[in-house]
N, C-alpha and C positions, 0 to 999 in steps of 0.2 A: 504494501501498500504506500502511497506518494506521500509524502508527509507536506502540508499546508506551509507555504512560504511564511516569514514572519516579518514585522517591521518592528525595527526600536521606534519608540514615541516617548515624548515628554510632555507631561499635562500640568496645568496652573490649577491648584485646588484651595480657593477661600470661600470664609462663613466669617459673618459678620451679626447672626442672631441667633438665641438659645445658646447651648452648650456647643461652644465654635470647635474645640478640641474633637469632641465626641461627634458630631458634625462629619469634620475630616475623616475621621477612624470607619466612620460611617459609608462613606462615600469611598475610600480605597477599597472596605473590605468587600462592597455591593462590587465593585472592577473586578477584586480578585474571584469573587465566585461567580462571577459571569461563568467562568471555565475559559474563556479566550482570551486572558489576561494575564501572561507569566511573567514572573523575575523581576518582581516591581521592588524599588528603590527608595526610600524618598528621604527628602531633605530634612532638615529642622525647621521648626514651628516659627515662623516672624508673625511681628503682631506691626502693623500699617495701618498710617492713618489714611481713612478714603479718599478716592481719587473723584474729581467730578463732583456729585453731590453731597455733601458736608457734614448737611444734617441727619447723623447717624452714629455708630460705634463702628471704632476700630475694627481691621481686618485681622482674624489671624490667616494665615499664607503658609504654605506649602510648593511645592514642584516636586515631581514622580516619573519617574522611569520605568519604561515597563516594555515586554515583547508582546506582537498580538498578532493575529491573525485573521482580524477583522479588516477591511476595505477602510479606507476614512470615512466613508460617509456612516459604514456600519457603527465606528467607535465614535463617532458625533451623535448617531442615535442612541446608543448605550449609556453614554454621558448624559444625555436630555432626560433619557428614562430615572438615572438617579435621580438629579435633579427632581425631575418630578415627585419619587418615591419619598426624599427629602423636605417636601414641600414648599420647594422652591415659586414664589411667584414673582413674577415680571410687571410690576405695575411702573415703580420710577426709573428713568433710565440711569445705570449706577446706582441704584438705591440698595438697600438694605436686603439680604439675603440667607438664607441656611445655608446653599453652599453654592459653588459657581466651577465649573470643571470648565477649562478652555483647552482643548488642544494648542500645545505650541509647535512640535515639530513631530514630523510621522517619516518616518525614516531619510533619504534625502528628496523627499517630494517636494513640487511647488504645486498647490493647487489654489486655484482660484474658482470659484463659482459660488452662485448666490448664498448656499449654505455655509459655505467653509473656506477660509483662506487662512492656508500653511504655506510658511511660517507663521505664527501667528500676528497678524497685523501692526500691533502694537504692542509688541512682548518688549520690543529694542529701546521703546519709552518707560518702560517699569521697573525700576529698583526693586518692587515688590517681587517682581518675576526672574527678573534678572539675576539675582543678589540667593536665593534657594536653588534657580538651576545653576550657577556654577558651582552648585557644593556637588551635583550631579554629572555636569560636562562640561567639557573645557569650552569655556567661551572667550572668543577676542573681541570683543566690543565693551566701549566705554559703559560704565551702569552709572545713569541719571541722579541726581540726587533731589529729584521733585518732591519727594516725601519722606518722613521716617520711616527706617524700617530696619526692626529691631529684633535678634535675636530673641526667641523666648525660651526656650528649649529643643533637644532630640525630640524626632518624633516617633514613635511606636505606635503599631497596628495590629 
């Protein structure tokens, strides 16, 4: 039997409602439990100020790396189903959320469609993405200092 091809992916996760750390852990568990995500590695947790809409609590952010045999849009569908399962509601642009999962990188692919842009179109502008991502992947880009990004602790799930 032929093995399915896998891609190395990187994702950013953030939460600023409810039990933020538990929301992150739940999202990572749901990704792992899908049976299509393997070899998950996680950055430390970083506390960051909100970007855009300021009248909300600070975020807990992590980045994860993993292997998957899902195609890019299948991975997007899985991440959006996890957001729904963890009660994400989209009411205010850049507003409070229980969980946010963003696909940053999918192998070496460059994707530009109505539903998905990879590499993530704003990742290089966001210290709260690049700092935790740099724990998992060598990145050779300047890290912006737009908002405070404070390391909280090692993330375990």
